[in-house]
C-alpha positions in Angstrom: 24.8 60.7 14.0 27.5 63.3 15.2 28.9 66.7 14.1 32.2 68.2 15.3 32.5 71.4 17.4 34.6 72.6 15.1 31.9 76.1 13.5 28.8 75.0 14.5 27.2 77.1 11.5 25.8 75.2 9.2 22.0 73.8 9.6 23.1 70.3 8.6 27.1 70.5 9.7 26.2 69.2 13.3 24.8 66.0 12.1 27.8 64.8 10.5 31.6 63.7 11.8 33.8 65.6 10.6 36.1 62.4 9.5 33.1 62.1 7.0 33.0 66.1 5.5 36.3 65.6 4.9 36.6 61.9 3.8 37.0 63.1 -0.2 39.3 65.1 0.6 41.7 62.5 3.4 40.9 59.0 1.0 38.4 60.3 -2.6 37.1 57.0 -3.8 37.7 54.8 -1.2 36.3 53.1 1.0 38.3 52.6 4.2 40.5 54.5 6.4 43.1 53.5 8.9 44.5 55.5 11.0 46.3 55.1 14.5 43.7 57.0 16.8 42.6 56.4 20.0 39.0 55.6 20.4 36.8 56.6 23.4 33.7 55.1 24.6 31.7 56.1 27.0 28.4 55.1 28.5 25.9 56.5 30.7 23.2 54.3 32.9 19.6 55.9 34.5 18.8 57.6 31.4 16.4 54.9 31.0 14.7 55.1 34.4 14.5 58.3 34.3 12.9 59.0 30.7 10.2 56.4 32.3 9.6 58.3 35.1 9.2 61.4 33.4 6.7 59.9 30.1 4.4 60.4 32.6 4.5 64.2 33.2 3.0 64.1 29.2 5.0 67.4 27.5 6.3 68.9 30.7 8.3 65.1 31.2 9.7 65.7 28.0 11.1 69.1 27.7 12.1 68.1 30.9 13.7 65.2 30.0 15.5 67.2 27.0 16.6 69.8 29.4 18.9 66.8 31.4 19.8 66.2 28.2 21.4 69.2 26.9 22.9 69.7 30.0 24.7 66.1 30.7 25.4 65.7 27.0 26.7 69.2 26.4 29.2 69.2 29.2 30.3 65.8 27.6 30.8 66.7 24.3 32.6 70.0 25.3 35.2 68.0 27.9 35.7 66.0 24.6 36.0 69.0 22.3 38.5 70.5 24.3 40.5 67.3 24.2 40.8 67.9 20.4 38.1 64.5 20.3 35.8 64.4 17.7 32.2 62.8 17.8 31.7 59.6 15.8 28.0 58.4 17.2 25.9 59.3 20.0 23.4 56.1 21.2 21.6 57.9 23.4 22.8 57.6 26.0 25.8 56.8 24.9 29.5 58.4 22.9 31.6 57.1 21.1 34.8 60.0 20.4 37.6 59.6 18.0 41.5 60.8 19.0 44.3 61.3 16.7 46.8 63.3 16.6 49.9 63.3 18.9 49.3 62.1 22.2 45.7 60.9 21.1 45.8 58.1 24.4 46.7 60.7 26.9 43.9 63.1 25.6 41.4 60.3 25.0 42.6 59.4 29.1 42.3 62.7 30.2 39.3 64.2 28.4 37.1 60.7 30.3 38.7 61.2 33.4 37.1 64.8 33.2 33.4 63.8 31.8 33.6 61.3 35.1 34.2 64.2 37.4 31.7 66.2 35.7 29.0 63.6 35.9 29.1 63.8 39.7 28.5 67.8 39.9 25.5 66.7 37.5 23.4 65.4 40.5 23.3 68.7 41.5 20.5 69.3 38.7 17.2 69.6 40.1 14.6 67.7 38.8 10.4 67.3 39.5 11.1 63.1 40.2 14.1 63.1 42.5 17.4 63.7 42.4 20.0 63.0 39.3 21.5 59.8 39.5 23.8 58.7 36.8 26.8 56.3 36.8 29.3 56.1 33.3 31.8 53.4 32.4 34.1 54.0 29.7 36.1 51.8 27.6 39.5 53.8 25.6 41.6 51.5 22.6 44.2 53.1 20.9 46.1 51.6 18.2 44.9 51.2 13.6 41.3 51.9 13.3 39.6 50.6 10.8 37.0 53.3 9.4 34.3 52.5 6.6 32.7 54.7 4.2 28.9 52.0 2.8 25.5 52.2 1.7 24.3 54.3 -2.0 21.2 55.3 -1.0 22.9 57.9 1.9 27.0 57.1 2.8 27.3 56.0 6.2 30.3 55.9 8.3 30.8 52.4 9.5 33.3 51.8 12.6 34.3 48.3 12.4 37.7 46.1 13.2 39.5 44.8 15.5 40.0 48.0 17.4 36.3 49.1 17.3 35.7 45.2 18.9 38.3 46.1 21.5 36.8 48.9 22.7 34.0 47.6 22.9 35.0 45.0 25.0 37.4 47.9 27.3 33.2 49.6 27.5 31.4 45.8 28.8 34.4 45.2 31.2 34.3 48.5 33.0 32.0 49.0 35.7 30.4 51.6 36.8 32.1 55.2 37.9 35.0 53.0 36.5 37.2 53.4 33.0 38.7 50.5 31.5 41.8 50.8 28.9 43.7 48.7 26.4 46.8 46.9 26.4 47.4 49.1 23.3 46.0 52.3 25.4 48.3 51.2 28.8 51.8 51.0 26.6 51.0 54.7 24.9 50.1 55.9 28.8 52.9 57.6 31.1 54.3 55.0 33.7 51.9 54.6 37.2 48.6 55.8 34.2 46.7 52.3 35.4 46.7 49.6 38.2 44.7 46.5 38.3 44.8 44.7 35.2 40.7 43.6 34.7 39.5 41.3 32.5 41.1 41.8 29.5 41.7 45.7 30.1 43.6 47.6 33.1 41.7 50.4 35.2 42.8 54.0 34.2 44.1 56.0 38.3 44.1 59.6 36.6 41.8 61.4 38.8 42.3 64.3 36.9 43.5 65.4 33.1 47.6 65.1 33.3 48.3 66.5 29.1 47.0 70.2 28.6 43.7 70.6 26.5 44.6 71.7 23.1 41.3 73.1 22.2 38.6 72.1 19.5 39.5 70.9 15.7 37.8 73.1 13.5 36.4 72.0 9.7 36.4 73.1 7.0 33.1 75.0 5.1 31.2 72.4 3.3 28.2 72.3 1.2 25.3 71.1 1.5 24.7 68.7 -0.6 27.9 67.2 0.2 25.9 67.2 3.9 22.8 65.8 2.6 24.5 62.7 0.9 26.0 61.7 4.7 22.5 62.3 6.2 19.4 58.6 6.1 16.3 60.4 3.2 13.6 59.9 6.5 16.5 62.6 8.5 17.2 64.9 6.0 14.0 66.9 5.7 13.3 67.1 9.6 16.7 68.2 10.3 17.2 70.5 8.3 13.9 72.4 9.0 15.5 72.7 12.7 14.9 71.4 16.2 11.7 69.4 16.4 9.2 69.2 19.7 10.3 66.9 21.3 8.0 63.7 23.3 7.7 60.3 24.0 5.4 58.0 21.5 5.1 54.3 20.7 7.4 53.5 17.9 9.2 50.2 16.6 12.7 50.2 16.5 15.4 47.7 14.9 18.4 46.8 15.5 20.3 44.7 12.5 23.5 43.6 13.9 26.0 42.7 11.0 29.4 40.3 12.1 32.0 38.4 10.9 34.2 40.9 10.7 36.9 40.5 12.6 37.8 37.3 11.5 37.3 38.4 7.6 39.6 41.5 8.4 42.5 38.9 9.1 41.3 36.7 5.7 40.8 38.6 3.7 41.8 42.1 4.3 40.4 45.9 4.9 39.1 46.5 1.2 37.2 42.6 1.0 35.6 43.6 4.3 34.7 47.3 3.0 33.2 45.7 -0.1 31.2 43.0 1.8 30.0 46.2 4.8 29.2 48.3 1.5 27.2 45.8 0.0 25.1 45.0 3.5 24.3 48.3 3.9 22.9 48.8 1.0 20.4 46.0 1.4 19.6 47.8 5.3 19.5 50.7 3.4 16.4 49.9 0.7 14.6 47.5 2.9 14.6 50.9 4.7 13.5 53.5 1.8 11.4 50.6 0.3 9.0 50.7 3.7 9.0 54.3 4.4 11.0 53.7 8.0 14.1 55.9 9.4 17.7 54.8 9.7 18.3 56.1 12.1 22.5 55.7 11.8 24.8 53.0 13.0 27.0 51.9 16.4 29.7 50.2 17.5 29.3 47.0 18.3 31.3 43.7 18.7 33.2 41.2 15.7 30.6 44.2 13.5 28.4 46.6 13.6 25.1 47.7 14.6 22.1 49.5 12.2 19.2 50.7 13.4 16.0 51.8 12.1 13.0 53.2 13.8 9.1 53.4 12.1 7.1 56.1 13.9 9.3 58.2 15.1 10.1 60.7 13.8 7.2 61.3 11.7 4.7 57.9 12.3 3.0 56.2 9.2 0.4 53.7 9.5 1.0 50.0 10.4 4.2 51.1 11.4 5.0 46.9 13.2 4.2 46.2 9.9 6.0 47.9 8.0 9.5 46.8 10.2 8.7 43.4 10.0 8.7 42.9 5.9 11.7 45.4 5.9 13.7 42.9 8.5 12.2 39.6 6.6 13.5 41.4 3.4 16.8 42.2 5.2 17.4 38.4 6.7 16.3 36.5 3.8 19.2 38.5 1.6 22.3 37.4 0.2 24.7 39.5 2.6 27.8 38.6 2.5 28.3 39.0 6.3 25.7 37.2 8.6 23.2 39.7 9.8 20.5 39.2 12.5 17.9 41.6 14.0 15.7 42.2 16.6 12.8 44.3 16.5 10.6 45.5 19.5 7.5 48.5 20.0 7.2 51.0 23.0 7.9 53.5 24.4 10.7 55.4 23.3 12.0 59.1 23.5 12.5 61.0 20.4 14.1 64.8 20.5 16.7 66.6 19.5 19.4 66.6 22.0 22.7 68.2 22.6 24.6 71.3 22.3 24.2 74.0 19.5 27.9 72.0 17.8 25.2 68.7 17.8 
């Protein structure tokens, strides 16, 4: 889940993207929005290894990991917002950022190179288990982006369609330290901005920002009821209570991937896809809620999206594994309009709230 730098005043505001809180203003009653925009997918590698090392230090290790995450992502988000970006998804070690408006491709690319430079300076951060070693790969796509509002027990912001798929492919194409942009982004950048082709994309040549940062975009305040409607039921009370103590713990995690969106967009259109995603998301939510499982959020994925479910965090109940498996069985047995695939694993996780005061 994500919030904007905008006001940073509401206790729940920082968990909901600005595009979501403004949905009923921009697209009242609609399940889908089409935007001309740039998506920037930033994946930072190295946190899993760091988390494993620090987990051996118990509570002290959890506190140290929280401090590192706050430091790194605080820098990333500050840069992103200064270039007028908005955080759509925060996947633990990845950020999905949206840029709209004038020159959005250049602002997304400028933010990416500045974030890469900031990550290099983060290596100076001192930790108890050795030198901080993090690398970053970035994929950027510019063009038509589809955003969906889905679900019944809560509204979930889903990014899917060709724009989301292309963004994901660009990030997967990028090696650590590289920024790969799509044809759509290349066409909107100044001459000489990109270098050699890499797979289906192009390597960004910039080493510094090429546009003046316009500053963060501010949003209008929204009431608590609207904000809660965008938050999973199992998380509302937890998030309303404020920052919880970070910890390493055992949890069972389920990924539910739904696909077939790109072909459906082409042959059936955005409205059919919006209704299909809404129906699929409702099935996933109902399965999670019926078993007392935390619906953590959704994330971008090729040809669709994925939902993340957790049993055992932020709070634990009896038979976490069994409840997750029953929910998974219920989802796979349901007649969903989109193909669904479910994976489940139990193990060590880091659970905590990280980021900045505005996320």
